[in-house]
C-alpha positions as CSV (number, residue, x, y, z in Angstrom):
1,X,120.5,-13.8,-4.6
2,X,123.5,-13.3,-7.0
3,X,124.9,-10.8,-9.4
4,X,127.6,-11.4,-12.1
5,X,129.8,-8.7,-10.6
6,X,129.7,-9.8,-6.9
7,X,128.7,-13.4,-6.9
8,X,126.6,-14.5,-3.9
9,X,125.3,-11.6,-1.9
10,X,125.7,-12.0,1.9
11,X,123.0,-10.9,4.3
12,X,124.0,-8.6,7.1
13,X,123.0,-11.3,9.5
14,X,125.4,-13.8,7.9
15,X,128.3,-11.3,8.1
16,X,127.6,-10.3,11.7
17,X,127.1,-13.9,12.8
18,X,130.5,-14.9,11.2
19,X,132.2,-12.1,13.2
20,X,131.5,-14.1,16.4
21,X,134.3,-16.5,15.4
22,X,136.9,-13.7,15.2
23,X,139.2,-12.5,18.0
24,X,138.2,-9.5,20.1
25,X,140.7,-7.3,18.3
26,X,141.1,-7.7,14.6
27,X,142.5,-5.5,11.8
28,X,140.4,-4.1,8.9
29,X,142.4,-6.3,6.5
30,X,141.5,-9.4,8.5
31,X,137.8,-8.4,8.5
32,X,137.8,-7.9,4.7
33,X,139.7,-11.2,4.2
34,X,137.1,-13.0,6.5
35,X,134.2,-11.5,4.6
36,X,135.7,-12.6,1.2
37,X,136.3,-16.1,2.6
38,X,132.6,-16.4,3.7
39,X,131.5,-15.1,0.3
40,X,133.7,-17.7,-1.4
41,X,132.2,-20.5,0.6
42,X,128.7,-19.3,-0.1
43,X,129.5,-19.0,-3.8
44,X,130.8,-22.6,-3.8
45,X,127.7,-23.8,-2.0
46,X,125.5,-22.0,-4.5
47,X,127.4,-23.4,-7.5
48,X,127.1,-26.9,-6.1
49,X,123.4,-26.5,-5.6
50,X,123.1,-25.5,-9.2
51,X,125.1,-28.6,-10.3
52,X,128.0,-26.5,-11.4
53,X,130.7,-28.8,-10.1
54,X,133.8,-30.4,-11.6
55,X,134.0,-34.2,-11.6
56,X,136.8,-35.5,-9.4
57,X,138.7,-37.1,-12.4
58,X,138.6,-33.8,-14.3
59,X,139.8,-31.8,-11.3
60,X,142.7,-34.2,-10.8
61,X,143.7,-33.9,-14.4
62,X,143.7,-30.1,-14.1
63,X,145.8,-30.2,-11.0
64,X,148.3,-32.5,-12.6
65,X,148.6,-30.1,-15.5
66,X,149.8,-27.4,-13.1
67,X,152.9,-29.4,-12.4
68,X,154.0,-29.2,-16.0
């Protein structure tokens, strides 16, 4: 499930399961960063499944342009 404003929506189960990988004590900032990372990965997977990827050659050209 996606929306334009938030990208891929995460289920409560996905978020809670991902917390198992965190240390016993963690800051609120680290929790937010962790959730945003999980959402970014899920967005990428969703885009790939829809065929919204950048060919390797095009990606390399774009990266080279950053050096200029």
